[in-house]
Phi, psi and omega in degrees: 000132184277116178260004180296126179299142181295143178285173178261147180250112185243131184233155176241135183225167177150160178292160178300133182095357179286340176097009183299320186295340177297336188255356185300302183292329175300314178300316179300315178298321179294321177292320178300317179297334180268009173086020183259135172277128190234139169249128179253129183210184182207163176226145349293153181132209175091340178226169179298315177293318179301322181289328175292318177295324178299318177303316180293313185296324183278335188231350184255121175299140180200168179288159180298320179297316178298313179304313183292317179295320179294325176302315182282336173294311178300322182293318181298318178293317180299318179293318184287321186271325189243299194292306184297316177299322180291318180295319180297325183280359178091002179279153175267142179247125174252118187235128176280096184082150173206211188292334174306325181294324179290318175303318186285309186283305180283316181291315183265300182303312182267357173065034175287334187087184187258337192300307184290324178295317179297322177295319177293319177302315182293328179287313192275320178216068185298333186246014182230126168228155174302147176284329177210133178234128175261120179259110180276117189237131176220154171297157187301319184298325179288317178300317179297317179299319180292319179297319184293340181254011182257283193213176173297134187269143176275183189288337172287314183294340181271000182293161182290163181305319184299327176298316182285331176294317176294319179299315180295320179300320179291320176303313181295321178295321178291327178295324176287322183289325184243049188300335181286335181257317186265121180248119182283135176247126175288096186277011169278348178291168176291159177304319181295316180296319179295318182289329174296318178296312182296321181300319179295321182289323176297319176303317179296316181295316181295317178298318179300323180277000176075025182257346183269000000 
């Protein structure tokens, strides 16, 4: 019988250009320094199959229904192969995006709504939600400015402003609805200010788990 305490599932969310990915490896390094075994992953992706689906999702035009189903297909594989085994082994999982992103991007940005996404969520992971989600939030003009100076943009990043306003609105609504889990981060702050805030929260999580 496995007596290993279950690990924590930590996710980072936000519209493209919010800056969340800047902090992913830093979070992993900080947890490692605190004696936590960490698995770092991302969505869509995280597995060999998931990365192939990611390439399609980011660059191949498709219907909204196909896009949403592929997101959850990649997620189902990700959960079975990476996330659930790591959590059962007592490892903490840091994931760049999870189902909140599907509610925001497909549900809000693409205007699918919540019903079908909620049904897929209940099918694919009925008993699992992140233990803590950090929502990196910035106004649209700042997100756009950051995107324009970084890299070649995928088909989501190329969407019109109205798409991102709807996506951000759903993220903020979910942060209000799930306030115990989703913590909004003002991502207009400097990287150092954000990391000071995150560091205090990591200390709390580690202390609660009796690792500090």
